[in-house]
C-alpha positions in Angstrom: 0.0 0.0 0.0 1.4 3.4 -1.0 0.0 6.9 -0.4 -2.9 7.7 1.8 -4.6 4.6 3.3 -8.1 4.4 4.6 -10.0 1.9 6.7 -13.3 1.4 8.5 -14.9 -0.5 11.3 -16.9 -3.6 10.7 -20.2 -1.9 10.1 -18.6 1.1 8.3 -19.9 3.8 10.5 -16.3 4.9 11.6 -13.6 5.6 9.0 -9.9 6.3 9.5 -7.5 7.8 7.1 -3.7 7.9 7.5 -0.9 9.5 5.5 0.7 6.2 4.5 0.6 2.5 5.1 2.5 1.4 8.3 6.0 -0.2 7.8 5.6 -1.8 11.3 2.9 -2.6 13.8 3.0 -3.3 17.6 1.3 -6.0 19.4 1.0 -4.6 23.0 0.5 -7.0 25.8 -0.8 -4.6 28.4 -4.0 -5.4 30.3 -6.3 -3.8 27.8 -4.5 -4.6 24.6 -4.4 -8.2 25.5 -8.2 -8.1 25.4 -8.7 -5.8 22.4 -6.0 -7.6 20.3 -5.1 -4.5 18.1 -2.1 -4.1 16.0 -1.0 -0.5 16.6 0.5 1.6 13.8 1.8 4.9 15.1 1.4 8.2 13.4 1.6 11.9 14.3 -1.8 13.0 15.3 -2.0 15.5 12.4 -1.5 12.7 9.9 -4.6 10.9 11.0 -8.3 11.5 10.3 -10.9 9.6 12.4 -14.5 10.3 11.6 -17.8 8.8 12.7 -19.6 8.1 16.0 -17.2 6.6 18.6 -17.4 5.9 22.3 -14.3 6.7 24.3 -12.8 4.6 27.0 -10.2 5.9 29.5 -8.4 3.9 32.2 -5.3 3.8 34.4 -3.5 7.1 34.2 -6.2 8.6 31.9 -3.7 9.9 29.4 -5.1 8.4 26.3 -8.6 7.8 24.8 -9.5 4.5 23.1 -12.0 5.2 20.3 -14.4 2.3 19.4 -17.4 2.4 17.0 -20.6 2.9 18.9 -22.4 0.5 16.5 -20.2 -2.6 16.1 -17.6 -2.0 18.9 -14.4 -2.2 16.8 -11.4 -0.5 18.4 -10.2 2.0 15.9 -7.6 4.1 17.6 -6.1 5.6 20.7 -5.6 9.3 20.8 -3.6 11.3 23.4 -5.2 13.5 26.0 -3.0 16.5 26.0 0.1 17.6 23.9 1.5 14.2 23.1 2.2 14.3 19.4 1.5 10.6 18.5 -1.5 8.3 18.3 -2.1 4.7 17.6 -4.3 3.4 14.8 -5.5 -0.2 14.8 -4.0 -1.4 11.6 -6.4 -4.3 11.5 -9.0 -1.7 10.4 -7.1 -0.5 7.4 -8.3 -1.6 4.0 -5.9 -4.2 2.4 -3.8 -4.5 5.5 -1.4 -7.4 5.1 0.4 -8.4 8.3 3.0 -10.4 6.3 4.1 -7.1 4.6 5.1 -5.3 7.8 7.4 -5.8 10.7 5.8 -7.0 13.9 7.0 -5.6 17.2 5.8 -7.5 20.3 5.7 -5.3 23.4 6.1 -7.8 26.3 7.1 -5.4 29.1 3.6 -3.8 29.4 2.5 -5.0 32.7 -0.2 -2.4 33.4 
């Protein structure tokens, strides 16, 4: 995938658009990501467009918002609360995403 990449949740109500396809994704093993099972692709927040009705979930230190579709429940992204410049997009939601085409980073030291 080259150029701007788009994706959507299962029902199509929430869309995401990113500046380019990810070169790598992260499988996080923190307490919430173990349950959500996303593959996070990291972008500068200004390079991401997220649209559609989402519910927000915050936990722990309350420094990020997890966005999920209100209709089908797919976890789309996490966005920072504050001035942090980066966000995480669930690469599994990107159209045409091929896990075999990217590097996979496994984050084992996330014990929260």
